[in-house]
N, C-alpha and C positions, 0 to 999 in steps of 0.2 A: 425567837418562835416562842412568845412568849404564854401563849399556851398552852406549850409543852415544854420546853425549853430552858425558861425561867422558874420555874417550882423546883421547890429543894425536897430530894429525896431522903429518906429517913434511915436511920440506925438497922433495920429491920437487912439491908442490902448484906451487911459487914457481916450478921449472922450467918451467912451461905459459908462465907468463904474465911481463911483461915491465916492472920499474922501473929506471930510469934509473941507482940505486946499488946492492952490495946494503944498503947502512946504511939503504934504505930498507923491506928487511922488515922485520915484526915479528916477534920470539922465539918462535916458533913450537914453541919447544923447552918454551914455559913452557905452564902448565895454562890453559886462556882463561877459567876457572870462576875464579880464584884469581888474578888478576892482581894483584903487588906495587904498583904502579902505572900507570894506565893510559896506555899514552902513545898519546893520541888520533891524533896526524898519522900515526901507522905502524899502527894498527888500524884505522882506516878503510879506508883503500884493500886491507888487508888482506881484509877482508868484500866486495868489489868482485871481485880476484883470485878468491876461493872461490867467488863468486857462475858466475862463467862457468865457471869451472873442473869443477864438480863437474853442468855441466849438460850436458857430453858425453854419457855414456850416455843421461839423459833425451832428449835434443833428438833424438840419433841413432836412438834407438828411438820414438820417435813418430811422427816423420820417415817410417821404415819403416811403421808403420800410417797413415801419409798418403798414401802412394807418390811422396814424392819421391826412396829414396834405399830400397836394403835393406844394412840395418845386420848383420843375421843370418835366417836363414834359418827358425830360427823365429819369430822376431815378424813376418815377413813375412808367415808363416801362419796369423797371429794367435795361434800358441801364448804362455804367458806361463811365467817359470818365476821363485822366489824371490831369483834374482839377476838375474834382467834390469835389475833399475832400482836395484840394493841402492847400487854405488857413487855413485849422486846422492840416494838417501833418509840414509845413512850419511852424506854428506859434509854435504849440506846442515846436518843437526842436529848431529854435532861440531864442526863448523870456521864454518858460515857465520853459522849461527844463533845460537851463542854467541858469537863476536865483535860482532856485532849486540849483542848484549845486555851486555857487558861496555861497549861504546861507547855505550848508554842510558842506564846506572847511574852510570860514571863525568861524562857530561857532567851529569848531573843535580846531581851534587856539586860540580861544576868549574863551573857552571853556563856550561856552554859551548854555548847550544841550537841553532848551526849547526850544533853535530856532530850532536848530540840528533838534530835535523830528517834531516838524511839519510838518517841509520840507521832512522827511522823509516819512511823515503818506502822504504829498502831493504826492509825489515821487512814492512811491508803489502806490497809485490810478491810478497816469496819467498814470504809464507806463503798469499799468495791463491795461488799459485801449487800451492804443496802440496795446497791445497783442488781445487785445479781439476785434479789429475790421478790423487789417493791418493780424495778425498774425505773422510772421517772420520779424524782425525790426531792426536795428539798436540798440544798447544796451551798451554793459560795453566800447567799442572802440569811440562811442558819447561822444559831450558837451568835446573834449580834442582840440576845438579850429584849430592853424596849426599845433599842433602835430599828428592830422591825420583827414586830411578832406575828406576820403572817408572809414569809418565807416563798416566793415563787418557787415551783415545781418544774426544775430543771431535767432535761433530755440524757439518758443513763449514757447512749457513748458520748456524749461532751463530759459526765463527771470523769468517765474512765479516764480522757486525756488528763483532767486535770489530775486524775491517782498516780501516773505514772509520771508527772510531774513531781510529785509529792515524794513519790520513792525516790528520785537522783537526788531531790534538793534533801532526803535524808542521806543516803552516800555520800553525799559532799559534805553534810554537816559529821557524819561518823570518821569523815576520813582526816578533817581537823583536828580530831581527837587524838596525841599518838602513845597513848596510854592502851592497855588492852582492855581496860573496860571505860563504858560509855558514862554510866554511871554506879554507885558503890552498891556490891550484890543486895547489902537491906533494901535498895529502894526498887528491886527489878526482880517480878517475884518469878519470871518464868524461864531468863537465861541470866540471871546473876549481875547483869550488868557485860558480859560477855561479849565485845566487841565485836569478836569473829562470828559466832551466835549472831547478830543480830543483823548481819551482811550477809551472813548466808539464809537468813530468812527473807530478807530482802528481795535478791535476787530471785528465791525460789518464786516470792510473790510474781514478780515477773513473769518468772517462766509459766505461772500457772494463768495469770490474767492475757498475757497473749496467746496460750495453745487456747484460751476460752473465746478467743478472738477470731480463733483462725479462720473459722466460714464468712465473716465481712471483711477480713484484712487478711489472705491469707499468702501472698508475699511478707508484708510487714512481719507476722508474725513467723513466717520460716526465719527470715535474717537473722531476726533476734534472737530468736530460738538457738540457730545457731551460734551467736556469739556468745550467748550463756554455757551451750553445755561446751563450747572450747575451752572453758575455764572451770569445767567441771567442778571443783575442787571450791570453787565459792558459792558452790549450791546444797544444801542439804543433804547429804548423805557421803559427801567429800568425794575420799578417789579409793574408801573402803568401804564403802555400803552401811556407815555408821548411823546409828541412831539420836546422839548422842544431841545433835541441834534443831531436834523437833523442835516446830512450835507448838506448843502447847500448855495449859494448865490444869496442875494441878491440884486438885483440891486437900482440903488437911481431914485427919482422923475423928475432928474433936466434934462432943454431941450438943454444948452446953458452953458458947452459943454452939449448934449446929453447923457446922461448915465444911458436911460430907458432900460430897458429887448429888447432884441435885434428885437422878434416878434412884439413888439408893434413898435420900433421905422418904421420898415419894413411895416406896413398894416396901423396903425391911421396915414395915409397923406394919399392923392388925389392918388396918382401910390400905387399900391400893388404886391408883389413879388407870396404870394401863395393864394391856395384856399383849404379852411379846406375839409377833405378825405371824402365823400356822405358814403363809408364801416363805419365807426367812428362814422357818425351820425347818420348813422340808427342804430347802434351798443345800442348805448345809450338810442335815441328814443324808440325802439321795445323793450327795456328792462326794461320801467319804470324806467331811472336814473335819479336821481334830478343833477348831477354832467352838464348833457347838458347844463343847467341853466349859469354855472360858466367857462363851457369853451369856449364854441362856442355865440358868439354874432350878431343875423344877423341884416342885415341892413334896410331889407326890408320885410315884413308880409307875405307874398303869394310866394315870387320869389323859385325857385324849380327848381332842377337839367334840366338842360340843358337850363338854362334862361326859363326857365319856367313862367307862372304868377298865377297859380292858385295850389298853392305848400302851405306851412305853413311859409315860409321863411329861412328853410334852407336849403338853395344853396349852392350845393358844387360842388364834380368832382370825377367821378367815380375814380377807379387807374386803368393807363393804357388808358386812357382817349388820344389818342394824337390829336387831334383836337385841331384847332388854339381857344385860347379864344375870346371873342366876349364883348362889349364892355360892360359891366358888374360891372365894380369897384365899384358900389355906392348899385349894391346888392346882390353879393354874402355874405356870413357867414362871419365873419371872425371869431381871436381869442378874447375869453372873458377876464374875471375878474381874470382867474387862468390859467396860472400862469406867465402871459403877460402884468398885470397888467392893462387889460384894461376894460371893459365895463363889468356890471349883465347886462343879459337878464332877464328883469322883465315883457315883454311884451307878454299879450295873446296868446296860438298857438291856431290856431284855425282847428285843427283834433285831437285831442290828444282822445286817447281810455277811455271809459268812465269807466272803469275796474283801470284806472290809482291811484297808490296810494300814490307816490313819485315825480312824475313830473306830478305836475296838474298846474290849474291858479289859484289856489286858491289863493288867495292875488297879484294875477297878475295887475299889475294896471300900471303897466309902460309903455314907447312907446319908437316905433324904429329910427331908423334915422344912416345917412350916418356918419362914425365916421372918425375923426380928430386929432390933434396932442395934443389939449386941451382937449380930451377925455379918461377917466382915468388917472394916475399917472403916468403911465409905472414901477413904484418902483416894480416889479413880482418877479421871483425868480426861479434857475435853483438847482432842487433839483436830489443833485446828487448821494446820499444814506438817505435813511428816515426810519424812526421807521418802516412805511407802509409793507416800502420793505423788510428789516426786520423780519415781522412777518410772510410774503409770503414764503421767504425763507426757514425761521422754518419751517413754514408747509409743505413746497415743501419735506425737508429733513424730517419730520416724516415721509410721505407717501411712499418717496423711499428709503432713508436711515434704516428705522427702529429707529428713535434716542428717539423715548419712548415718544412723545409729543402729545398733541392734534393737529390732521391739522386742524378739527371743528372751536378748539375756537381760534388756531391762524391766521385762515380765515375771522371770527368773528374781530378780535382785528385789521387786517390788515383793514380791510374795515370802522372800525370807525377810526381808524388812521387816514386814509385817507381821508375821511369827513369833520373829527376833523379840520385837518390844512386847508382845503378847508374853511371851516366855518368859521374859525379863521381868514383866510386873508382877506373874504369877508368884514365880519362883520368890520375892519379897515380898508378900499380901497374901501370903496361906495358901498357895494353890499349887500347882505341880508343872515343873515348866519342861517344856518339849528337849529331847536330844536332836541334837545339831543334824544328824547326819537324818533323823525324821522329816527335818525341816526341808532340809536339799531336797531329800527322792519328794515329798510333797510338791516344791518348786517346780522340781521336772517329772514329773506327771502333768502337772498344768500344760507346760511348755510344751511338751509332747501332744496335748488335746489342741494344742496353737499350731503346731505343726502342721497337724492336720486339719486346721480349718480351713474352708476357699480363701480366697482373699479379700471376699467380702465379710467372712464371718471370723477372722482374727479380731476385728477390733470390737465385735460381740464375748469374745472369751475376755479380751483385755479389760473391757470397762467393766465384765461382772465379774473379775475380777478384785478390780480395784473397789468395786460396788461393798462387797465383802468385807473388804478390807479398810474399807471406812467406816464401820459399824460405829457409832458416838456421833456420827457428823452427819446428822441427816442432810444437810445443805448444800454438801459438797455433791453428794448422790442425786441429788435434786438436780444441780446445774448439768449433771452429765447426761442425765437421761434428758433433760431438754434438748441438751445438744446433740446428743448422739443416735436417743429413741436406746438406750441400753441401759440395765440393764430388763431380760424380758420380764416383766411386772402382770402378775395373776389382774386376771379381770376382777374386779370388783362384785360382791352377790349383788347392789342391792345399791348401784350411786344415785347420788342426787343429783350429780354434776357431770360435765367430763373435765378431765383432769385439767389442774391449775395450771396457768402460762405462769402466772404471775401470782403473788401474796396479796390478801387485802388488804385497804391502810388500819390506822386504825380507826375507828369512828369518831374518838376526840377529834386528832387531828382534821379532819374531813368537816367538823363542823363549825372547830372554830378557828379553820383558817381560810379567813375572807380572798384570799387572793383567788382562789378557787371556784368565785363567782356562784352562780347555780349549777356547774358543772359535775359538783362532787360523789350526786349520783350517781348519775350517767359513768366518770371514771370507773368508779368503784364494779359495779359492774363488768366494766370491760377488762379489768385485771384478769378475771378467768380466762380468759379468751388470745389477749393478745401476749405475742412474744415479747422476752425480751432483746435487746436490740442486738444481741450476738445468738440468739436464736433463728438462727434461719432453712 
C-alpha cells in the first residue's frame, strides 16, 4: 500500500521506548519493504517497539469509549473523526506490519525458524486486533510496496481464518527449534526469546480468539477451547497461576530519549491531555476496590467533580461531558502507579465508608502533590494478554460454552492474578504492595457476589471484574462490551452519536486507496453502526 505502507518512518518513534544502546535500533531510514540485508536481531525488537508505540491513540480512544479515562471530549461523546485513530492505523500498516513481513521473509530464506515463529505470533495478534477494531481491512494484498498501492479490503471473518493458520504455522516453526530460546534474549524485548513463553502466548491468543467468535461458531469454539484447557500448562498462568508469561510490553524509565509509558509522558508534566473517567473512579470507590489507589493518583485532597472543593480529591470527568475544561490542571486526578509508572496514592481519603475492608486509610501516611516529570519513573507496561485475562476467558467459556471448568474458581484466580501483578509491580516501583491475605480475601468476596448472582447475571459479575483487571488495555474491554453488553456503562451526558461498533478508518487511507472507488464516504459512516463479524 504505497500511500500508507511504503513510506519511511522517523527516529521519533524510538524515543518512546528503550533499548540499552543506540546500536540496537534498526536503521529506520531504510525502506522496510526493500532491505539490503535483514538484520533479524535488530528488526524483530523494532516490531515490538512500533507495535506498542502505535497503540497509544488506539488504546486511549477505546479506553475513552469504555469509560476508563477521557482522551478527548469528542470520543467521550461517541463522535469519531477520520483522524481519531489514524496514527495507530497508519503506524501499524507502515511500520509494524511491514517490519514483521520483512522478518518473516528473511527468516524463511535464512531458515531462522525462531525469528519467523515470533514474528508470526506478533502478526497474528496485531492482525486480529485490527479486525476487532475496524472490521474489514486490507490484508492479503497489503505489505506489497509498489506492487499493490491500493489493496482491497477483506472480510474480517476470512482474515480470522488466516490468523488461525498463522498461529499454527508459528507453533510448528517454534517446534523446529530444539533450544529453550527461539531468538537471543537481546532480540526479544517481551520474553527474552523464551520458547515456552512464546508458545504460551500463542495458545492463549488462540483461546482468546476462539472465545471471541463463540457467538458465530459455538461448537467449534467449545471444541477448540476444551482442547486448549486440557493442556492448561501450555497457557499463560500454567498450573500455578503465575504471571511470569504475561504478554506485555514494558516501557523504560528514561527521559532523554523519553521512553516512558505514553500516559506518563502525557500527564506527568504541566500540560495534560486526559481526565480520569468519573464513572470508573466511582465504580472502584463504591466497590471497596483497593486498585483505586494504584490506578488513580489525586493531585488535590478535596477537589471533586466539576472542579468542586468539598470532595475527596477524586476529580474526574463524566462521560459525554462536552463543557470546556476549566483551569484545573493542578487539581484533576491523573494516572497512578499502574500501569503508567506514575505515583502510588497513599494519602488519606476523607470520606471512605466505615464498612470498607480493602480500600481503607490504614497505613495511609502519604501526601498528595501536583505531579511533574520526575514523579514516578514512567517504566510502566502495556498489557496485551495476561494470565488474569486468560482466567477470565476460561471462566466465560465455562459459563457460556459448557467447557467443564469451574467458573467461580477461575474468576477468583483471575482477580488474584491481577492484584498480584499490580502488587508486584508496585513493590518494585515505589508503591505499597498488597498483602497476599488481603488479595485472597478480596477475590473470595467477589466470588461470593458471583455465587449470589442469578444465572443470567453471573456473566455480568465476571465481565465487570475482567473490565477492572484490564485497566490499561481499552481494546480488550471494547471487544468484551460489544460481545457481551458488559460492564454496565454510564449514559453519556450529551452524546453526539450512538456507541460505535467499529472504529473510523484513517482518512488518509480512504483518500489514497483507489480500490474503494466512490464507496469511501459511505464506508466510513457505516463503521459507527456495523457490527464486527463476531458481534452477534
